[in-house]
C-alpha angles and dihedrals in degrees: 000000000000114000113251093236089056091047090052093049094046102044109008133090097217141331142213129204129029114309097165111119090352108152126200135196103201147349128235139165092205115084089203090062096050114124131182109293097021130134112230119213114207107209119183112223139181093260105015129036113207090209088072089067100050094109092049091050094051091044087055091055107273112161096198141003132218106219141175090210127029116248123213088238108122095236135107111280133174113210115217135176094228121009097207093048089048091053091050092053091046091049093047091052092047092051090051089061094058100103095149100045133085113222120204115195118203129189138147141118099277136024101017095134094041091052090047095051094044091050091048091056094042098047093044085073091070106027144003106283140192131188139187106283116237113322096332092139105122131081094287098036095048092050092050091046091056094044091051097046109125115244095234092059112110099179117049119190113197125189116210121196129181139182102175136050114267096027097101094054090056095043093047091049089057095044096043093193123207090204123027132190133181107204098203144309122248137147108288135125085024090153090070103022100040104208142008093261090060090044090054093048094047095044090049090063086085088072093053089061091063119101120231087267092051123104125235110198106203125207092219090180091067120098090236097051090120089062090051092051093047092054094051106045091115095062142039116297130203123184112225091222114042142138092296103030123053144143117225100221091183090061095060112116129170124220123219090278092052094253116143132235116191146157128239142165128235122184089346094306122119122231139174125203139180116208120211092216128084129254136063089236089066088074091065091046092050094047092052092049089047093051093050093045091048091054090053091051109268109145118243095240090051090051092054095046092047097048091045087071098042108121100172129235136285113295096015113102093306117164110229132174132223105242094218105038103019090234113163115247118192105205107206098140099118092098143331143209130163100270093043089049091051092049092049092051089051089054092050091051091054095057121108096234119118094223121047122188130186119208105188133180132193120295108226134221098021095132116192090357094062097104094045097050094045091051087053090061090068090047093052093046091049093048090051094051098247105170101205137022130193109194121197132193141024092317096046095110092050091055092049095046093079099034116109098194131071113300147161136194126224138185095176119075094208091055092046094051094047091051095049093044088060089062097055118124137132092264096054128098116194123192114202113193137156143119117291090255088067090063092212090157084085088059092050092051091049092051094049090052104032093167092061113100113243114257118240086225092070113119114261 
């Protein structure tokens, strides 16, 4: 942890108050998250200016604030030209001091967070671990993740997410991973990245940040594996699937709840595992996490026992139950892109329930391909035999236009929830999926508790 006085001298413009021997326990840009001993970062935004919350931050226990303009508050403040740039420089310097930690950098189109959480649980069996909290994977989030990493952690798992060209090179330069892995390449963030070839090239920049002693783990089953290899010729390379590590795709079976059982090989040893989370695609996620963890030193038997209890996180293929009717609700509303939507629909179709309903929201950042990919949702649902679809958002009609079952389009959350609530019964499975902007987590909560009156604060 770099002393604040040193941080101010190295990256700041000026400072007020006494910084000598001032210790801190964490860094946050959210005044509501400030705890005693934290540094508060005041970031001016289009709608909210962090400087307006300086008093609240210090009242909550902040020991210092990073500001773009000095406040008359008689508290320690470090003046900077740009708070986010300052955080990046601070984080880069902090990362450079980690001589006794192994940093794993993860990126890709799908499964970043799932890989991260699985690896966190797996690697915690052999050493103190820390991982990017939540979706803190952009410029600001990555910097805060590094600055808040606990000193005892010996394995650090950092998630890196991009939506524009050039972002990965900067993020990877801050993270400086020792091991890097690109999960896969699929159409997402097309509005900023344009096409999958550009996505592959930009994501592969994570490999270029590795030193010659670094390890690039290559998903050689991905269509863009050649791009991964080309970006990592300067360092060590390890194919995800090789003579001693492999996933038996033919062995993947789904139980009546849509949870996969499959066989795989690690270091030449055969294993079988049943995951308690839904989706055939979870087998690929689990195998990749297992292969990386095995390379670091987690025993195979420990990998199996740990993943056998992995239930996923909120909004990612979580099986929920309606408290009144026992209807099955598949909560996959954390985010959405075309391939993830297709995989989720496949999972819904495999479930034992007599009635299967898709509640789908808009998929964001698809650019000129928006109309095409939303029309494909109706195609996929029809091909998989989904009987009913409730589409929500600006692209609802496009999704319905190719659906052959019963369907309805909504732009009002209250109307959507009331319609879906009328379908609840113990023989119904309902998949709820959309990009975060759709706010379908409100729909999930309303379906789990159907007796609760709908709040007027629901999005319309």
